C-alpha positions as CSV (number, residue, x, y, z in Angstrom):
1,X,122.6,48.7,127.4
2,X,119.3,47.3,128.4
3,X,116.3,49.2,129.7
4,X,116.7,47.7,133.2
5,X,120.2,49.1,133.4
6,X,119.1,52.5,132.2
7,X,116.3,52.6,134.7
8,X,118.7,51.7,137.6
9,X,121.1,54.4,136.5
10,X,118.3,57.0,136.4
11,X,117.3,56.0,140.0
12,X,120.9,56.4,141.1
13,X,121.0,59.9,139.6
14,X,117.8,60.9,141.3
15,X,118.9,59.5,144.6
16,X,122.2,61.3,144.3
17,X,120.5,64.6,143.6
18,X,118.4,64.3,146.8
19,X,121.1,62.8,149.0
20,X,122.6,66.1,150.3
21,X,126.0,65.2,149.0
22,X,125.9,67.6,146.1
23,X,126.8,71.0,147.6
24,X,127.4,74.5,146.0
25,X,131.1,73.8,145.4
26,X,131.1,70.0,144.7
27,X,130.4,66.7,146.2
28,X,130.9,66.2,150.0
29,X,132.7,63.0,151.0
30,X,130.0,62.3,153.6
31,X,127.1,63.9,155.4
32,X,128.7,63.5,158.8
33,X,130.2,66.7,160.3
34,X,132.8,65.2,162.6
35,X,135.6,67.6,162.1
36,X,137.7,64.9,160.4
37,X,139.2,65.4,157.0
38,X,137.1,62.7,155.2
39,X,133.8,64.1,156.4
40,X,131.4,67.0,155.7
41,X,132.0,69.7,154.5
42,X,135.2,68.5,152.7
43,X,135.3,67.5,149.1
44,X,138.2,65.7,147.5
45,X,139.3,65.8,143.9
46,X,139.2,62.0,143.2
47,X,135.6,61.8,144.2
48,X,134.5,64.6,141.9
49,X,136.3,63.0,139.0
50,X,135.1,59.5,139.5
51,X,131.5,60.4,140.1
52,X,131.3,63.0,137.3
53,X,133.0,60.7,134.8
54,X,130.8,57.7,135.7
55,X,127.6,59.7,135.4
56,X,128.8,61.3,132.1
57,X,129.2,57.8,130.6
58,X,125.5,57.1,131.0
59,X,123.5,57.7,127.8
60,X,120.9,60.1,129.3
61,X,121.0,63.8,128.8
62,X,120.1,64.2,132.5
63,X,123.2,62.2,133.4
64,X,125.5,64.3,131.2
65,X,124.0,67.6,132.5
66,X,124.6,66.4,136.1
67,X,128.2,65.4,135.3
68,X,128.8,68.8,133.8
69,X,127.3,70.5,136.8
70,X,129.5,68.6,139.2
71,X,132.6,69.4,137.1
72,X,131.7,73.1,136.9
73,X,131.1,73.4,140.6
74,X,134.5,71.8,141.3
75,X,136.4,73.8,138.7
76,X,134.9,77.0,139.9
77,X,135.9,76.5,143.5
78,X,139.4,75.4,142.5
79,X,139.8,78.5,140.3
80,X,138.4,80.9,142.9
81,X,140.6,79.5,145.7
82,X,143.7,79.6,143.5
83,X,143.0,83.2,142.7
84,X,142.9,84.0,146.5
85,X,145.8,81.8,147.7
86,X,147.9,81.2,144.6
87,X,147.9,77.5,145.3
88,X,145.9,74.3,144.7
89,X,144.7,72.5,147.7
90,X,144.2,68.8,148.7
91,X,140.6,69.4,149.7
92,X,137.9,72.1,149.6
93,X,135.0,73.1,151.7
94,X,132.1,72.3,149.3
95,X,129.5,74.3,151.3
96,X,130.6,77.5,149.5
97,X,132.7,78.3,146.4
98,X,136.3,79.3,147.1
99,X,136.8,77.8,150.5
100,X,139.7,75.5,151.6
101,X,138.8,72.3,153.4
102,X,140.0,71.5,156.9
103,X,139.9,69.1,159.8
104,X,141.8,66.0,160.4
105,X,145.1,65.2,162.0
106,X,147.4,67.5,160.0
107,X,147.4,70.9,158.3
108,X,145.8,70.8,154.9
109,X,148.4,70.4,152.1
110,X,148.9,72.7,149.1
111,X,150.2,72.1,145.6
112,X,148.4,68.8,145.5
113,X,148.9,66.6,142.5
114,X,145.5,65.0,142.4
115,X,143.8,68.4,142.6
116,X,145.8,69.6,139.6
117,X,145.2,66.4,137.7
118,X,141.5,66.4,138.3
119,X,141.1,70.0,137.2
120,X,142.9,69.2,133.9
121,X,140.9,66.0,133.4
122,X,137.6,67.8,134.0
123,X,138.6,70.7,131.6
124,X,139.6,68.1,129.0
125,X,136.3,66.2,129.3
126,X,133.8,69.0,129.9
127,X,135.6,72.2,128.9
128,X,134.5,75.6,130.1
129,X,132.0,77.7,128.0
130,X,133.7,81.0,127.0
131,X,130.5,82.9,127.8
132,X,130.2,81.5,131.4
133,X,131.9,83.4,134.2
134,X,134.2,81.1,136.3
135,X,134.3,83.2,139.5
136,X,132.1,82.3,142.4
137,X,128.5,83.5,141.8
């Protein structure tokens, strides 16, 4: 890949870091707090997966570290919430680890396939260091 492309990707990584979208438990779908399910503070599994996978494919060590960080935040909140509720959820509140998402026109769903699939995909791609606690810090 050319230098111009790498420069643009680095700019995107820096903009993303300062955007406010990256929260303690993952990536928020938006910065608008409207009470709707697709807005702050909710995070959805497909967004975590697509963004972390895309950033990880970039050649820079900064990109790979950011992708791992996103994956770990998301894995940690899924694990912590599962320990509390015994279920996987369709969305999570990314403001704090271990919180279920809310809002929207229906009761949040449990046992959600894309949440399960994304957790497995992130574990396959990034793993989890055996010396790193997985509970919320």
